N, C-alpha and C positions, 0 to 999 in steps of 0.2 A: 151883692149878685150871687146866688148860690153856684157852688163849684159843681162842674160836670162829675168829678170824683173828688172824694174826700176820704182820706185813710188816716187812721190814729193808732199809734202804739200797736200795730200789726207783728205779731209773734206766730210761728209755725214750728213746732218739733215734728218730726216723722217719728214712726215707731221704732226705728232702729237708733233714735237718740240724736240723730243729726238736727241741728238748729238751722232750718232752711231760709227762714225769714227773722230779722232781728229788729225790733223796734222801728217799723217802717212808718213814717210820718209823710204824706204826700197830699197835694192838692193839684187838681188839673182844672183849668177854667174852660168853660164852654167854648168850643170853636178852635182849641189848640190841636195840633199835631205834634206829639211828644214820642221820641225814641227812646225804648228801655235797651241799653247795651249791657253787656257783661260776658265774661267768659263762660264757658259750659260750667253747669253747676254754681251758676251765681245767684239763682233764684228768679230769673225773668218768667218763665213759664208758670211757676208756682205762684208768682204774684198775680197774674192775669187771671189765672183760675179761681184765686180767692176772690178779686174783683167781680167776677162774673158769677160768684156764689155756688160754684162747682166743688169747692173744698173749704171746709171751715178752719178757722184759726184755732189756736190752742185755748181750750176749755177752760173757763174761770179767769180768762185775761180781761184787759181792759181795751181790747181791740174794737175797732169801728170802722166800717166801710160803708160809705154812702154814694150813691149815684143821683145826680139831679135832687138831692136834699131825701131821697127815699132810701131806707135802710137796706143793705145788702145781708149784713150779719153784724152781729155785736157779741162780745163775749164771748166767740167762739161758736155761736148758734147763728144758723142760718134762719133770716127772718121768715115769718109764716107767708109773708106777703111776695116771696121772692120770685113767683112766675110773672107778676104785674111788673117787677122791675126788670127781669130777663127779657121782657117783651120790648124793651128800649135798648138793649145791648145786643148788638152783633158780635158774634166770634169767628173770626177767620183762623183755621188751625193750618198748621205745617202740611198736614197730610190730606187738606181738602174737606175730608168728612162728607162727601158726597157718596151717594148709594150708585154703586157702579151699573148696576142692571137697569135703572130707571132712566128716563130721558132728561137730558139736560133741564128741559123747561120744567119738568115736574120737581127735579131737584131745587130750582129757584123758587118754585111755588111753595115749598118747605117754609119758607120764610113767613107765610101768611098763616100758619098753623094757630098761632095766638089770636087770630081774629076771625076764625070761621068755626062752625060747629063740628065736634070730632067725627060725626058720621059722615060729613063731606070729605074730611081728609082722608077717611078709611077707604071711602069709595073713590077717592081722586076726582070729586065733582068740583070743578073750579069753573067760574062765570067767565064769558067771554071778556069781561073787564079786567077781570083777575089775571087772565092768560095774557092780555094785551100789556096789562102791568108788567109782567115778567118779561115779555118780549122787550119792551123797553129798557127794562134794566140791562138785559143782556146786550141791548144795543150801546149803551152807555159804557160798557166794559169791552165792546168789540167783537162779540161772538153770536150776535142775534142769528147767524146763518146756520148754527150749530145747533139750534134749539130742539129738533127733533132727534139729534142722535143720543145714545147712550152715552153716560157719563164716562164708561171705561174707553170709550174710542177717544177721548180729548188728550192733548199733550197735558203734561204737568202744569204750564202756564195757563193753557185754557181752562183747565179745572179749577185753578185758584181764582180765576176771574169771574167764574161761575159761581163760586163761593162767596166773593164780594158781592155779585148780582143779587143773591140771597139777602145780603143784609141790606141791599137797597129796597127790595121789595117788602122785607120786614119793616122798614121805617126806623131803623135803629138810629137813635141820637147819640149813642157812644159805639164804636167800632173798636174791638179789641182784636189786634192781627198777632197771633204767635208765632213768630219766626215764619212769615208767609212767603219768604223767598229763599229760605234756607236749602231746598232742593231744587232749585229752578236754575237754568242757564243765565248768563247775564242779560241776554236781551229780554228773555220773559221776566227776568228781576225788574229790570228798568221798568217794563210795561205795568208790572203790578204797583209797584211804588208809585208811579205816575198816576195811575187810577186812583189810589188811596189817596194822593195829594190833590187830587181835582176833586174827589167827594167832599173832601175836608173844606176845600175852598169854594166850591159851588152849593153844597147843602149846609155848610157851617156846622157840620157834625164834627163831634170830638173824636179824634183818633190816636189812639195808644197802640205802637207798633214794636215788638220786640225784634232787635236785629242782631246779628253777629258781625255786620260789616259796618264799621264806623264811617266810611265813606259814603254809604248810603244814608246814615243818619244825619251827616253833616249836609248832604245835597238836598234832602226833602224834608227833614225836620227842625224847624227852629229852636227846639228845646230837648236837651238830652237829660235822662236820669241814668246815671250808671251805677250797677249794683256790682258788688264784691263780697262773696261769702254771705249773701243774704242782707247786707247793709247797703244804703244808700251811701255811695262814696262822693258823688257830683250829681248837682241838679244846676243845670244853668244853660246859656246859648251853646248850641252846637259849634259855633265858630270857636269857642275857647277849647275845644278838645284837640290839642295839638298831640303829636306823637310823643313829645317830652312828658306833658302831663298824663298821657295814658301809662307811660312807663312808671311815673311815679305812684299811681294809683294801683297798677296791677303786676308791676315786676314782670317777671318772665311771661306772664299771661297777657302781657300787652300785644305780642306778637300775633297771638290768635285772633285778637279784636282788629288788629291793623290790616291783617291779611282776610279776615273772614273765614279761616281755614280752622275748624274745630279739631281737637285733639283724636287720635285714634281710637281712645277709650274714654268713655263719659267719665267726666269727673265727680258726677253724683247720680243718685239713682232716680230714673223719670218720675215725674209728677204722676199722680193717679189719672187715670184715663177718664175721659168724660162719660158720666154714667147715663145720658140720656140719649134714648135711641128714637128719631121720627117715627111718628106711627105709619107713615108712609113706607119705611122701610120694612116694618114688621108685616104690613098688608101685602108687599109685593111677592 
């Protein structure tokens, strides 16, 4: 069976010389829910952005990333058909990536942009069926009553649920969630993780979520991949992640992962920002 995600010999150096990803070899099967854990600067966000085709690996390398058997990038070159592959990949960002001044419903309908003509997206002309689909997605994440509000009026937890609803409307078969609960309170974090787990269970989509909190990884994700200084140092059942093992893997950084509290200063430069801006945002 074709894996939902296949990564081979992935390496990434940034312009400052930092080796951000080192010989990553990883396969995720369809329908799995996998947590990426690691201290700040370990490479979690960088890895997810490579998987989504937002960042290219080292040029001239032997790297390969495939989603459902379709090439995302190879040898440091993004595949020419990347738009078709991205249509099946939903990306949930830590900072939600919603357009504040647009209604929640329109933000969710952005998930349809790969299936409708450009002129309809510019004019925000959506059919009643498409709007009903978006309302249904918002209902699944528990905020259908907020559909007419501006995104800026929602709480952080509600905005993140709207971002997940966008992936539902998109029909994504693979959901990449980059620190989706890092800026949320405990109750909102629990709700977001439960929604991701329910989508994985009910829709059988593959979910890969990067987390700072190992307790959340153990509770919601059967499998954990741990990164340290850009390398995979553990890949196995979350039940095996004991505090003793984490201290063996991370040393003094284990406390950051166990408590879910990042250091006051970033351990590494931030990954490049997402270059794509939805046409709806430009037209608003």
